[in-house]
C-alpha positions in Angstrom: 150.3 -20.6 72.2 150.6 -23.8 74.0 146.8 -24.3 74.7 145.7 -23.7 71.1 148.4 -25.9 69.7 146.4 -28.4 72.2 142.9 -27.6 71.3 144.0 -28.1 67.4 146.2 -30.9 67.1 145.8 -33.2 69.6 142.4 -33.1 71.0 141.1 -33.0 67.8 143.5 -35.9 65.8 144.3 -38.1 69.0 140.9 -38.5 70.6 139.5 -39.4 66.6 139.6 -42.8 66.5 142.0 -43.8 63.7 144.6 -42.0 65.9 145.3 -45.0 68.4 146.1 -47.1 65.3 148.6 -44.5 63.4 150.8 -43.9 66.5 150.8 -47.8 67.0 151.5 -47.7 63.1 154.4 -45.8 63.5 155.7 -47.0 66.8 156.4 -50.4 64.9 158.2 -49.0 62.5 159.8 -47.2 64.3 162.8 -49.5 66.3 163.8 -52.9 66.7 161.5 -55.1 69.3 162.9 -56.1 72.5 161.9 -57.3 75.8 158.3 -57.4 77.1 155.1 -55.9 79.3 152.3 -57.6 79.7 148.8 -56.6 81.3 145.8 -58.8 82.4 142.8 -57.1 80.3 138.9 -57.0 82.2 137.7 -59.6 80.4 140.4 -62.3 80.8 138.3 -65.4 81.8 139.3 -67.1 85.5 142.6 -65.4 86.5 140.8 -62.3 87.5 138.7 -63.8 90.2 141.4 -66.1 90.6 144.2 -63.6 91.5 142.1 -62.0 93.9 141.0 -65.4 95.6 144.8 -65.8 95.9 145.6 -63.1 97.5 143.2 -63.7 100.7 144.1 -67.4 100.5 147.9 -66.7 100.8 149.3 -65.7 104.1 152.3 -63.8 102.5 150.1 -61.4 101.4 150.5 -59.4 97.8 150.1 -55.7 98.5 148.2 -55.1 95.7 145.2 -53.3 96.4 142.2 -54.5 93.7 141.5 -51.2 93.5 142.9 -49.6 89.7 143.0 -52.7 86.8 144.3 -54.1 84.3 147.4 -55.5 86.0 150.8 -55.6 84.6 151.5 -59.4 85.5 155.5 -58.9 84.6 155.6 -56.4 87.2 153.2 -58.3 90.1 155.5 -61.4 89.5 158.6 -59.3 90.7 159.9 -60.0 94.1 156.9 -60.7 96.8 154.6 -61.0 94.6 155.2 -64.2 93.2 152.9 -65.5 95.8 150.0 -65.0 93.6 151.5 -67.9 91.5 150.9 -67.5 88.1 151.5 -69.9 85.4 155.0 -68.8 84.0 153.4 -69.9 80.4 150.9 -66.9 80.7 153.2 -63.9 81.0 156.6 -65.0 79.2 157.6 -64.1 75.8 158.6 -65.8 73.3 162.5 -65.7 72.8 163.7 -64.0 69.0 167.3 -63.0 68.3 166.5 -59.4 67.6 163.1 -59.4 69.3 160.5 -60.5 72.2 157.0 -61.3 71.7 154.1 -62.9 72.7 150.5 -63.5 71.2 147.9 -62.7 73.1 145.2 -65.3 74.2 142.6 -66.2 71.6 139.3 -65.3 73.5 135.9 -66.2 72.6 132.8 -64.7 75.1 129.3 -66.0 74.1 125.8 -64.2 75.7 122.1 -65.5 75.6 119.5 -63.7 76.5 116.1 -65.8 75.5 113.1 -63.3 76.2 115.2 -60.1 77.2 118.1 -58.3 78.0 120.1 -59.2 81.3 123.4 -59.4 82.3 126.2 -56.5 82.8 130.5 -55.7 82.7 130.9 -57.1 79.4 132.8 -54.0 77.8 130.7 -54.0 74.0 128.9 -56.4 74.9 125.4 -55.4 75.2 123.6 -58.4 76.5 120.4 -57.6 74.2 118.3 -60.8 73.4 119.5 -63.8 71.2 123.0 -64.6 70.5 125.9 -62.2 71.0 129.9 -62.6 70.1 132.7 -61.1 71.1 136.2 -62.1 69.5 139.7 -60.9 70.3 143.2 -61.9 68.9 146.7 -59.8 68.8 149.7 -59.6 70.0 152.2 -58.2 73.0 155.7 -56.6 72.1 158.1 -53.8 73.3 160.3 -51.1 71.2 162.8 -50.2 73.6 160.4 -48.6 76.7 157.4 -48.7 74.7 155.5 -51.2 75.6 152.6 -52.1 72.6 149.4 -54.5 73.0 147.1 -55.1 69.7 144.2 -56.8 70.9 141.3 -55.9 68.8 137.8 -57.5 68.4 134.6 -58.3 66.8 131.4 -57.7 68.0 128.4 -59.4 66.7 124.7 -59.3 68.3 121.4 -60.6 66.6 120.0 -57.9 68.6 116.5 -59.4 68.1 113.3 -57.7 69.4 111.4 -57.9 72.6 108.9 -56.0 74.5 110.5 -52.3 75.3 108.1 -50.8 76.6 104.2 -51.3 77.8 102.0 -50.9 74.9 98.8 -50.7 76.9 99.9 -48.2 79.6 98.8 -44.5 79.3 100.6 -41.5 77.9 100.9 -40.4 81.3 103.0 -43.7 82.4 105.6 -42.1 79.8 105.5 -39.2 80.8 106.8 -40.0 84.0 109.3 -42.1 82.4 110.5 -38.9 80.5 112.4 -37.9 84.0 114.5 -41.0 84.1 114.9 -41.2 80.7 115.9 -37.9 79.9 119.7 -36.8 80.4 121.2 -40.0 79.7 122.0 -42.0 76.3 120.9 -45.0 77.8 118.8 -47.1 74.8 116.4 -50.3 75.5 117.4 -51.5 72.7 120.1 -50.4 69.9 118.2 -50.0 66.9 116.2 -52.9 64.9 119.3 -54.9 63.1 121.9 -56.5 64.4 125.4 -55.3 64.7 128.5 -56.1 63.5 131.6 -54.1 64.7 135.1 -54.3 64.6 136.7 -52.3 67.5 140.2 -51.9 68.9 139.8 -53.3 72.0 142.5 -53.5 75.0 145.0 -52.1 72.9 147.6 -49.8 73.7 150.7 -47.9 73.5 152.9 -46.8 76.6 156.3 -46.2 77.9 157.0 -48.3 80.7 159.2 -46.5 83.3 160.0 -48.1 86.5 156.8 -48.2 88.6 154.8 -46.0 85.9 153.3 -46.5 82.7 152.0 -43.3 79.8 150.9 -43.6 76.8 147.1 -44.0 74.7 144.9 -46.6 75.1 141.2 -47.9 74.3 141.5 -50.9 76.9 138.2 -51.1 79.5 139.8 -49.9 83.1 138.2 -50.1 86.5 138.3 -48.2 89.4 137.4 -49.3 93.0 137.3 -52.2 95.2 133.7 -54.2 93.8 133.4 -57.0 92.3 130.5 -57.7 89.9 129.7 -53.7 89.6 132.3 -50.7 89.6 130.6 -47.5 90.4 132.3 -45.2 88.7 134.4 -46.4 85.9 134.3 -50.1 85.0 134.2 -52.8 82.4 130.6 -52.3 81.7 130.6 -50.1 78.4 133.0 -50.2 74.8 136.5 -49.0 76.1 137.1 -45.5 75.4 140.3 -43.7 73.6 142.4 -42.4 76.6 145.5 -41.0 77.3 146.6 -42.0 80.1 150.1 -41.8 83.4 149.6 -44.9 85.7 151.0 -47.0 88.1 151.5 -50.7 87.6 152.8 -51.8 91.1 152.1 -50.2 94.3 154.8 -47.5 95.0 156.5 -48.0 98.1 157.2 -45.0 100.2 158.2 -44.5 103.9 154.2 -44.4 104.7 153.1 -47.3 102.3 152.7 -47.7 98.7 150.1 -45.6 96.7 149.0 -46.7 93.3 147.2 -44.7 90.7 146.2 -43.7 87.6 145.4 -40.2 85.7 143.6 -39.7 81.8 142.1 -38.0 79.4 139.5 -39.5 76.9 136.6 -39.1 74.8 133.2 -40.5 75.0 130.4 -40.8 72.7 126.6 -41.6 72.1 125.2 -44.2 70.9 123.0 -42.7 67.9 119.9 -44.1 68.9 116.5 -43.4 70.8 115.1 -44.6 73.8 112.9 -47.1 72.1 114.1 -48.9 68.8 110.8 -47.7 66.7 110.6 -44.2 67.8 107.4 -44.7 70.1 107.0 -41.7 72.4 109.3 -39.6 70.7 107.1 -36.9 71.2 107.4 -37.6 75.0 110.7 -38.8 75.2 113.1 -36.2 73.3 116.1 -37.8 71.5 119.7 -36.6 72.5 120.4 -33.9 69.8 123.7 -33.2 71.1 125.9 -35.2 68.2 129.0 -33.5 69.8 131.5 -35.9 71.7 132.4 -35.3 75.6 135.6 -34.8 77.2 136.2 -37.2 80.3 139.2 -36.6 82.7 139.6 -38.0 86.1 142.2 -39.3 88.6 142.3 -41.9 91.1 144.7 -42.5 94.1 144.7 -45.5 96.0 146.9 -45.4 99.6 148.0 -48.8 101.7 149.4 -47.5 105.1 152.6 -49.8 106.1 151.2 -50.3 109.4 147.9 -52.0 108.6 148.6 -54.9 105.9 146.1 -55.7 103.5 144.4 -52.1 104.0 143.6 -49.3 101.3 141.9 -46.4 101.0 141.7 -44.1 98.4 139.3 -41.7 96.2 138.6 -40.8 92.3 137.3 -37.7 90.7 136.2 -37.0 87.0 134.8 -34.6 85.0 133.1 -34.3 81.6 132.2 -32.1 78.9 130.9 -31.5 75.4 133.8 -30.6 73.6 132.1 -27.7 72.1 131.4 -26.4 75.5 135.0 -26.4 76.8 137.3 -23.1 76.6 140.4 -22.7 75.9 142.2 -22.2 79.1 143.9 -24.9 81.3 141.2 -25.2 83.8 138.8 -26.4 80.8 141.4 -29.6 80.7 142.3 -29.9 84.0 139.4 -29.3 85.8 140.6 -31.8 88.4 141.4 -29.5 91.1 139.4 -27.1 91.0 137.1 -26.3 93.8 134.6 -29.4 95.5 131.1 -27.0 95.6 130.1 -25.5 92.7 130.2 -21.5 94.8 134.1 -22.0 94.8 133.9 -20.8 91.1 130.6 -19.1 91.1 127.5 -21.1 91.5 125.8 -19.7 88.2 128.8 -19.7 86.2 129.2 -23.5 87.6 125.4 -24.0 86.2 126.1 -23.2 82.8 129.1 -24.6 82.3 127.3 -28.1 80.7 129.8 -30.0 82.9 129.4 -33.3 84.9 131.3 -34.4 88.0 131.4 -37.4 89.5 133.3 -38.3 93.4 134.2 -41.7 94.8 135.5 -42.6 98.1 136.4 -46.6 98.6 138.5 -48.9 100.5 139.3 -52.4 101.3 140.6 -54.8 104.0 141.9 -58.3 103.0 142.5 -60.6 105.7 144.7 -63.2 104.4 145.0 -65.3 108.3 141.2 -64.9 108.0 140.7 -65.9 104.1 138.7 -63.0 104.1 137.9 -59.2 102.6 135.3 -56.5 103.1 135.1 -53.6 101.1 132.8 -50.2 100.4 132.6 -48.0 97.6 130.9 -44.8 97.4 130.1 -41.9 94.6 128.5 -39.4 94.2 127.5 -37.3 90.9 126.7 -33.5 90.9 128.3 -30.8 92.6 127.2 -29.7 96.2 126.3 -26.1 96.6 128.4 -25.0 98.9 130.8 -27.1 101.9 127.1 -27.1 104.0 125.7 -28.9 101.4 128.4 -31.2 101.5 127.9 -31.7 105.5 124.4 -32.0 105.3 123.2 -33.7 102.5 126.2 -36.0 101.2 123.7 -38.9 99.9 122.2 -36.7 97.2 122.7 -38.2 93.7 124.4 -41.0 95.8 125.7 -44.8 95.1 127.3 -47.2 97.0 129.1 -50.9 97.4 129.0 -53.3 100.5 131.1 -56.4 99.5 132.6 -58.7 101.8 134.1 -62.0 101.1 135.3 -65.2 103.5 136.8 -68.6 102.5 136.9 -72.0 104.5 139.3 -74.2 104.4 138.4 -77.9 103.8 141.7 -79.9 103.3 144.4 -79.7 101.3 144.2 -76.8 98.5 140.2 -76.8 99.1 138.3 -74.0 99.9 134.2 -73.2 100.8 133.5 -69.6 99.6 130.9 -67.4 100.3 130.9 -64.0 98.5 128.3 -61.1 99.7 127.8 -57.9 97.4 125.2 -55.0 97.3 124.9 -51.8 94.9 122.5 -49.1 95.5 122.3 -46.5 92.5 118.6 -45.3 93.7 118.3 -41.9 94.8 118.2 -41.7 98.9 114.9 -41.2 100.3 116.3 -37.8 101.8 115.9 -36.9 97.8 112.1 -36.2 99.0 112.6 -33.5 101.4 115.5 -32.2 99.1 112.7 -32.0 96.4 110.1 -30.8 98.5 107.8 -33.9 98.3 108.6 -34.5 94.8 110.2 -38.4 94.4 113.1 -38.1 91.6 112.8 -34.8 91.2 116.3 -34.3 91.0 118.9 -36.5 89.0 120.8 -39.8 89.6 123.6 -41.0 89.9 124.4 -41.7 86.6 122.0 -38.7 84.5 122.5 -35.1 84.1 120.4 -32.6 82.9 123.7 -30.8 81.7 125.4 -33.1 79.9 122.6 -34.9 78.7 124.2 -38.2 77.5 125.0 -38.9 81.2 127.6 -40.7 82.1 127.9 -43.0 79.3 129.9 -44.5 76.1 128.2 -45.4 73.2 125.1 -46.1 75.2 126.5 -47.8 77.9 126.9 -47.0 81.7 130.8 -46.6 82.6 130.2 -47.9 86.1 127.7 -49.9 87.3 125.7 -51.9 84.6 122.0 -51.5 86.2 120.1 -49.1 84.1 119.7 -45.9 85.1 119.0 -46.7 89.1 118.5 -49.9 89.6 120.0 -51.8 93.2 121.0 -55.5 93.4 122.3 -57.7 95.9 124.5 -60.9 95.1 125.3 -64.2 96.9 127.7 -66.4 96.1 128.3 -70.1 97.7 131.5 -71.3 96.1 134.2 -74.6 96.0 137.4 -73.5 94.7 141.0 -75.6 94.4 143.3 -73.8 92.8 142.2 -72.4 89.3 139.0 -74.6 89.6 135.4 -73.1 91.1 132.5 -73.8 90.9 130.2 -71.6 92.7 126.0 -70.8 92.7 124.8 -67.5 92.9 121.9 -65.8 93.7 120.7 -62.1 92.8 117.8 -59.7 93.4 117.8 -57.2 91.3 115.3 -54.3 91.6 114.8 -51.9 88.3 115.5 -48.3 87.8 114.1 -47.8 91.4 113.7 -43.9 90.5 111.2 -44.2 88.2 109.3 -46.6 89.8 109.3 -44.3 92.9 107.8 -41.0 90.8 105.3 -42.8 89.3 104.2 -44.1 92.2 104.3 -41.2 94.5 101.9 -39.6 91.0 99.1 -42.0 91.2 100.3 -44.2 88.3 99.6 -47.9 88.3 103.0 -49.3 88.6 104.7 -52.3 90.4 108.7 -52.4 91.2 110.0 -53.9 88.5 112.3 -57.3 90.1 114.4 -59.6 89.0 115.4 -62.9 91.0 117.8 -65.3 89.1 119.6 -68.4 90.1 122.8 -69.2 88.5 125.6 -71.7 88.5 129.7 -70.6 87.7 132.1 -73.1 86.8 135.4 -71.7 86.1 138.7 -73.7 84.8 141.8 -74.8 83.3 142.1 -77.6 81.0 145.8 -77.1 79.4 146.1 -74.5 77.3 142.6 -73.5 77.3 140.6 -71.3 80.0 136.7 -71.8 80.7 134.4 -69.4 82.3 130.7 -70.2 81.8 127.8 -68.6 84.0 124.2 -69.9 83.4 121.6 -68.1 84.9 117.5 -68.5 85.3 115.8 -65.1 85.6 112.2 -64.5 87.0 110.9 -61.2 86.2 107.8 -60.3 87.8 106.1 -56.7 87.1 107.7 -56.2 84.0 108.3 -53.4 82.2 106.5 -51.9 85.7 103.3 -51.7 84.1 100.5 -53.1 86.7 97.0 -52.4 85.8 95.6 -55.3 87.8 94.9 -55.5 91.5 95.1 -58.6 92.8 93.3 -59.2 96.7 94.9 -61.4 97.9 97.9 -59.8 97.6 96.3 -56.2 98.2 98.1 -54.2 95.2 98.3 -53.9 91.9 100.6 -56.9 89.9 102.0 -56.7 85.9 102.8 -59.6 84.2 105.7 -62.3 85.1 108.3 -63.4 82.3 110.8 -66.1 82.5 114.5 -65.5 80.7 117.7 -67.9 80.4 121.0 -65.7 80.1 124.4 -67.4 79.6 128.0 -65.9 79.6 130.8 -68.3 78.6 133.9 -66.8 78.0 136.9 -69.6 76.5 140.3 -68.7 75.6 143.6 -70.2 74.7 147.2 -69.2 75.6 149.4 -69.8 72.9 
């Protein structure tokens, strides 16, 4: 009976868009306002990078793992976490006779691409061609133990046309592309009109108790130690409505400190096909499913007391279409079901139209050496059995490897170097698993059962590198306090699963590689935070099609295209 009530009222009401605002309104009218609890949204400029950098520059060393975000600043500032040295005006509330509140920073994000989409990690921002704006404003407060953050967002983008596919390519090219495009809701262009939306943004209503919080939210969340691309869940897509319980600071035990989060939420589709003009829809089918998806996940990060700075953790998620869910507890709480498919029956699992994500990660911050190293590994799709887990762990896998090092230059000035590599392309083992047919299996984010893949509103929840992109990022920086000046180099190989599949089947293709050279600047001037990232992008073999043979290079080559990309964030602290 309780399950039926949950199905009828909670799932259909709360997981609808109107519910969060209804709950907020009822709580706001329900009592006196006092105290305060603030978090640091993932899209906030300057401070995300500053906090992480400050941890490895300060030898007092905070116990934060940086594996689960957003942070709760008032919790961080308690006790030894004061070593992170956040300016007081950023988190101190305004005092009134009967209540306490704080106006959230007024934040404007401007994105621009001159010729084709480039960029990721901007929440609702799609990084299409042309101008794009995200404007956030709001307030935070507390009703008894209830933390309320209203931080809605306006989103506008020109969404200008660009070359979405090679018009001269043969039909066989698109038949190979179908395998990469099928099983994921990832439009090349989001329709053919400008986009203008009002979003709930990074808003929440939560009960704060001790080192924990529980409630409802539409905030972006981030799992894992990666800096540029989270593998499983990050800020690449619009935040989804979810109910959650999570830690707000490390929970100390005799074994060390723990951080964690559990949530249930709703994912929606984009409503668009692969190409904005509907081309080749007879080959690349639009996703007919208009049903929303139920997503649930859990992550736990552990920092052993005997090894300061080290943190290890793991995550597990499930998604399933709402109409495919049953009425039992297993349908709503699948996280403790057996890992391999044979634990519940292979056929039963196959026909369940359910997709699992598994992730493990570690980070080791060494403040005395002013350095950090981290690793993140994710696998999608259930293994058949434990033998499959042991012999083929790289099936449908992705990983991130990164490191940072800061060298003192005198006073509070440091010279930094950061490296990060993200790989979401299928491993070479895929050829062996599928008997010499590259890309016959699915990749990290696409799925033949859950046809939208691991996406929300047409954007991947994890790394913003398409279905199977690989990227290497090198950054050289000069830092002093909040100030940062950096040069960044990027090599981005797009959709390698498609390229390998098409190339092995005789198509005239070449690897689509983007080389980007960028300049970054971060600083605070009075109450104004500024973060700018300018990039010049040179794209080789754009859209893969390469009909011309270059005798000097002894291979087919495609056309080259240049692009100017900018990502500028400005926030005013009241």
